[in-house]
C-alpha positions, 0 to 999 in steps of 0.5 A, spaced: 522 521 534 519 518 528 512 521 530 515 528 532 518 528 525 512 526 521 508 531 525 512 536 524 513 535 516 505 534 516 504 541 519 509 544 515 506 541 509 499 543 511 501 550 512 504 550 505 498 547 502 494 553 505 498 558 502 495 555 495 488 554 498 489 547 499 488 542 505 492 536 506 488 530 509 491 523 512 487 518 508 487 512 504 483 514 498 479 520 496 472 520 495 470 527 493 471 528 486 475 534 483 471 539 479 471 536 473 469 529 475 473 523 477 473 520 470 475 527 466 481 528 471 484 521 471 482 520 463 485 527 461 491 524 457 494 527 450 499 524 445 506 526 444 508 524 437 515 527 437 513 534 435 509 536 441 502 534 444 495 533 441 489 532 446 485 526 444 478 523 446 479 516 444 484 510 447 491 510 444 495 504 444 502 506 445 507 502 441 515 499 442 518 503 436 521 510 437 516 513 432 510 510 436 505 515 440 507 516 447 501 517 452 502 523 457 497 523 463 496 531 464 495 530 471 500 525 473 507 528 475 512 528 469 517 523 471 520 518 466 519 512 470 512 514 471 511 515 464 514 509 462 510 504 466 504 508 464 505 506 457 507 499 458 501 498 462 497 501 456 500 497 451 499 491 454 492 492 456 490 495 449 489 502 450 484 501 456 485 499 463 478 496 466 477 497 473 472 493 477 470 493 484 463 492 487 458 497 485 463 500 480 465 498 473 469 504 469 475 504 464 481 508 464 486 511 459 492 511 464 494 508 470 493 514 474 487 511 477 492 508 482 493 515 485 486 513 488 490 511 494 495 512 499 499 507 503 504 506 509 510 501 507 514 500 513 521 497 512 523 492 517 531 491 518 533 483 518 538 482 523 542 477 518 542 474 512 540 467 514 534 470 517 531 473 511 527 467 509 524 467 516 522 474 516 520 474 509 515 468 510 513 470 517 511 477 514 507 474 508 503 470 514 501 476 518 498 480 512 491 478 513 491 480 521 495 486 520 491 489 514 484 487 518 486 492 523 488 497 518 483 498 513 481 505 511 479 505 503 472 502 502 469 507 497 471 510 491 468 517 489 461 517 488 461 519 480 464 512 479 458 508 481 454 511 476 446 508 477 448 503 482 444 502 488 447 506 494 445 501 499 448 495 495 454 499 494 455 500 502 453 493 503 458 490 498 464 494 497 470 491 500 474 494 506 480 496 502 479 498 495 486 500 495 489 493 493 484 492 487 486 499 485 494 497 485 493 490 482 488 492 476 492 498 474 499 494 473 497 487 472 496 487 465 498 480 461 502 478 468 501 478 475 506 483 477 502 485 484 501 479 488 502 476 494 509 473 494 512 466 493 516 464 499 523 464 500 527 458 501 534 461 501 536 468 502 539 469 495 531 468 493 531 476 494 535 476 488 533 470 484 525 472 484 526 479 482 531 476 476 525 471 474 520 476 474 516 479 468 520 485 465 516 492 465 518 498 461 526 496 461 531 501 464 537 502 461 544 505 464 545 510 458 539 513 460 542 516 466 549 516 464 551 522 468 549 518 474 553 512 472 559 510 477 566 508 474 567 501 476 574 501 475 574 494 472 572 491 479 567 486 481 560 489 480 555 489 486 547 489 485 548 496 488 551 498 482 547 494 477 542 499 474 537 494 471 537 490 477 535 496 481 530 498 476 527 491 476 526 491 483 522 497 483 517 494 479 517 487 483 510 489 486 509 484 491 505 485 498 511 483 501 518 485 498 525 483 500 530 489 499 537 487 498 543 492 498 538 497 502 541 504 505 545 503 511 541 504 518 544 508 523 546 503 529 544 497 526 549 496 520 554 501 517 554 498 510 548 495 506 542 493 509 537 487 508 530 489 509 523 486 509 518 492 505 511 491 508 506 494 503 499 493 504 497 498 510 493 504 508 494 511 510 491 512 517 487 517 520 492 520 525 500 521 525 500 516 532 495 511 528 500 511 522 506 510 527 502 505 531 501 501 525 509 501 523 510 499 530 505 493 530 509 491 524 516 491 526 514 489 533 510 483 530 515 480 525 521 481 530 517 477 536 515 472 531 522 471 528 526 471 535 521 466 538 521 461 533 514 462 532 511 456 528 507 461 524 511 459 518 508 452 518 501 456 515 501 454 508 502 460 503 496 459 500 492 459 506 496 466 508 494 469 501 486 467 502 486 470 509 489 477 506 484 477 500 479 476 506 481 481 510 481 486 503 474 484 503 471 483 510 476 487 514 475 485 522 470 480 520 475 476 515 476 469 515 483 469 517 488 463 518 494 462 523 498 457 527 498 458 534 505 458 538 503 451 540 503 449 533 495 448 532 492 451 526 486 456 528 481 461 524 479 464 531 480 471 530 480 472 538 486 467 538 489 470 532 489 478 535 491 476 542 498 473 539 499 478 534 499 483 540 503 479 544 508 478 540 508 485 537 510 487 544 515 481 545 518 483 539 519 491 541 521 489 548 527 485 545 528 491 541 529 495 547 522 499 546 520 501 553 513 499 556 510 506 555 512 507 548 509 500 546 503 501 550 502 508 547 502 506 540 499 499 540 493 500 545 489 504 540 490 499 535 488 493 539 482 497 541 480 497 534 479 489 536 475 490 542 470 495 539 470 492 533 471 498 529 476 500 524 476 506 519 473 503 514 468 500 518 466 507 521 466 510 514 461 505 512 457 506 518 457 513 517 455 513 509 449 508 511 446 512 516 446 518 511 443 514 506 438 512 511 436 519 513 435 520 505 441 523 503 444 521 496 450 517 495 454 523 493 451 527 499 453 521 504 460 520 501 461 528 502 458 528 509 462 522 511 469 525 508 468 532 511 467 529 518 473 524 517 477 530 516 475 534 522 475 528 527 482 526 524 485 533 526 481 534 532 483 527 535 490 524 537 488 517 535 482 514 531 479 510 537 478 517 540 472 519 536 469 512 536 
C-alpha cells in the first residue's frame, strides 16, 4: 500500500512539475548546477534590517538583539524555523560556513547548501517502553551496514570542485556526501549532528534532548494562536512547546521519538518510535520502500530474537558508520554475530542483516512474497558489488577516460541516471 501511495504521489508531482517545465527525480544529491552556478545560487542572500531587505555580497554575522540584521537566503523556503536555524548557524560560524570534502573546499553564507541532498527517514514503531533502549541501540549498531547498502551521493556539482584533478575527485570522493553536508552545515560550535549516545533507560529519549545544546530557541508565544488550554492540569511532553521544538533540532543519525502520532493498528494514543535518518533517497519507488522494509525488518528481527549485536561498543558502531560514508560496500564494518562473536567480515555481516530482516518481517506478518519483492533487489547489490554510488563513480570514471571534462562526465552520468531510474523498477535492473 505504501509503495502504491508513493508511486501515485510521485506521478502527480511529476505531472505538476511538467506544467512548469520542470522534472522531478528520485536522487540523493543534485550534480548539475543551476544556470547562475551553484555558489551564486546557494549564496544569494539579503539582509533584513527591519525596514525591508538589502542585497549583500560580503558575509554578514547575525546578532541576538532585535536591531541586529537578519540574513535571508533568497532561494530558501520562507519559513520562520528555517530562517532562525540559518541565522543561528551563521552567528556561531562568524558569517561563513566552510564546507570541505575530498576535492572541494567552498564557503557558504547560508545553511542552504544542506539542500544538496535528500533522504529517507523511516520511523520504526517500538512495541513497548521497556524495549526503547534495545531498539535505539540496535539501530545505532546497524548504521554502517545499512548505509553501505544505500549510498547514492558521491558527487557535488562540478563547479564546486574548482581546478581539482578530476581523476583524483572520482578516486577520493566519499560514497555518501550527504552526511558531510548536513554535519558541516549545522555543527557550528557544537556537535548537533552525530551518532547518538546509547540509552540506559527509556527516559533517556527525553533526557538526552533536554541536555542537548539549544539551537535557536522556540517560544510558545510565537504561535500563541495554536496554543492549547491546559486547564491547570498536568502538562505532558506533547504540549511542551520548548521540548517539541528542541527535539526537532536534536539531530542524531538515530533519534528516539516520544509522544509520536498514533499508529493505526498499533496504538490508539501516542507512539514510541526510532527515527532512522542516514539513508539517502534511492533511484526508484521500489528501492525506497526496500530500504524502509530492510530497516524495519532488521530492527524488529534483532530485537525480537535478543540478538547480541548490542554488545558491540558504540564507538565501533560509529567508526563503521563513517567507514560506510567514505567507502560504501568496501567499508571496514563491525558486527557481533548471533553466536556473540565480533566480526569485520562483510559477507557474514550482510548474511545476518538480511536473515534477521526477513525474520523480523515474518514476525510482523509480512508474507514471503512481499519480503522477497523488496529485499531481494537490495541484497542483489551485495552479490553484484554495486550500489548507486558505485555505479555513479564508474560512469564518471568511464567518461573521463573517454576524454570528457568533469562537468561533462557528471552531466552525462546524471542524465543517464535519470533515464534509467524512470525506465526500470529497481536499481539492480539496470546494472
